[in-house]
N, C-alpha and C positions, 0 to 999 in steps of 0.2 A: 504493500500500500504506500510505502514511503517513496518508491520509485515513481508511481503514478502522480503523486503530489508534486514531486520534484520536477517532473516533465511538464505538468500543468503550470506550475509557477514559472518555469523557464519560458514556456510559450507566452504566458501573459507578459513577462518582462520584455521579450523580443517585440511583441506587438506594441507595448508601451513605448519602447525606445523608438521604433519606426514612426509611430504616430506623432511623437514629440518632435522628431526631426522634420517631418513633413509640416507640422504646425510652425516650427521655427523658420523653415524655408518660405512658407507662405507669408508670414509676417515680414520677413526680410524682403521679399519681392514687392510687397505693398510699400514698405518704407523706401526702397530704392526708387520705385516709380514716382512716389510723392516728392522725394528730394530732387529727382531729375527734372520734374516738371515745374514745381512751385518754388523750390528754394534756389536751385542753380540755373533754371531756365535753359536747359540744354536744347540746342537746336539740331535738327537733322537737315542736312544739305543734300539737294538733288540737282542734277543738271537737267535743264530743259531740252527740248528737241533742238537738234542743230539746225541752223538756218543755212539754206543753200542759196548762194547767189548765182542765178542763172543768167547767162549772157543773152542779150537781145538778138544777136545775130544767129543765123542758122548753122554757122560753122560748128564742126565737131571740136569742142574744147573741153578740157577737164573742168568740172564745176568747182568753184572755190568754196571751201567750207570755212565758216566763221566759228570761232570758239563758242560753244554753247553757254547760255546764261546760267549762272549758279544761283539756285533759289534756296534760301535757308529759312526755316520756320520751326516753331515748336510743334511737335506731332502730338496733339491732344488725344487723338483716337487711339494711338498705340499705347499711350500712358493709361487711358481708361481701360484698355484691354488688360494691361499688366496688373492694374489695381484690382480689377474684377477677378482675374485668375488667382492672384495672391489671397484675396479675401475668401474666395471659395475654398482654397486649400486650407486656410486657417480655420474657417468656420466649421469645416467637416472634421479636421484632425484634432483640434484643441479639445472638444468635448470627449472624443474617443480616448485621447491620451489621459484626460482626467479620470474617466471611468476605469480604464485599465490600471491606472496608478492606484486608485482606491481598492480595486479587486486584488491586485498584487499585494498591497500592504496588508489587506485583510487576511490573505492566505499565508503570508510570511509570519505575521505576528500571532496567528491563531495557534493556540496550544491545546 
């Protein structure tokens, strides 16, 4: 009977550790996205479509390419996606970690 109890407690501990790590990563992802968007105002830069200067004559010439315009802006949609993913991870994993912590503590200190 001791082996079964040991295996059960070990399984509960493993689940507790995994759910705690997931909750920590979820909270970290939310904090990273919030800091990136609201505190440090990190911009993502993209290049626009290249502009092609076409000659007016019909001659076969190589078209001249101008350097594309660089557009920098704060990507609010990406940040909202990161925040929602992190919150989902945290909201699901934190209560599970708490429940498994209480169950594990109950089984360990039970005599």
